N, C-alpha and C positions, 0 to 999 in steps of 0.2 A: 542540609539535606532537605530538609523541610521547605526553607526558601526555594530552593532550586526544582522541587516536584512542583511547588504553588507558582513559581514563573511560569514552569512548562505547560501546567493546565490551563493558566491564563490565557497564554499564547494560543494555546489549541481552541479555547473558547474565542478567541478574537476572531479567529478562522473559521468558527461554526464548524469544528470537529467535534465539539463536546460541549455541553448545557451543564449549568451548576444550579443545583437545588439547596438551599439553605434550610436546615431543619436544626433550629436552635443555633448552638456554637458550631455543628458539623456541616462541612460541605459533601454533598453527592454529588461526583460529577459521572455523566454517562455519555456513551457516544452517540454522534447524532448521526453518522456514516457509517455505513456497514463496510467490515474490512476489506472485502472484495473491491467496493468501490474507491477504498482508498488506497488500496495496492494499485489498482487500474489509473488512478490519477497520477500517484508517483511515478509508474512506468512512464506514463506520456509524459509527466515532467523531465524523466531521465531521456526518455527519445527527442524531446523537444532541443534538449540542452546539449544532448552529444550526436545525435544521428539525422538531424535535419528533420526531426519530427515523425520519421519512419520506425515503425516498430521492428519491421523484418530485420534490419541490421542489427537492432537491440537483441532480437530473439536468436537469432545465427550466434552473436556473440556469447550469450550465455549458454547456447547448447555446444559450442565448439570449447568453452573454457571450463565447463562445470560436468565433473563424473556422475553421471545419471545412472540411476541403478536401472534395472530390467521394467522394475513396476513404471518409473517415471517416461523412459521409453515408450512404453505400450500406452500409457497415458496421453501422451503428446501425439503419438499415433492415431489414435481414436479422436482425438480433438480434430488433427489435419482430417482424416476420412469425414469427420461431420460437416466440415467447411465445403468439400466438393460435392 
């Protein structure tokens, strides 16, 4: 397990998603990218590889196939209203 975690963290560091600070024998890994930024990048990659780069069909697919709570639906409506 240790080797798998170390390998994953090294790959993330190679992609500049984390930085490693060595403190004696310990290694302290910290994120370099905010969660929202990372998620946005991943969603764009998903849209690029599956929806010709368009986020609209990706979002429609998510909304059509995921059971949304009332709060989620209200949050989506609020976001859409801010766009207009």
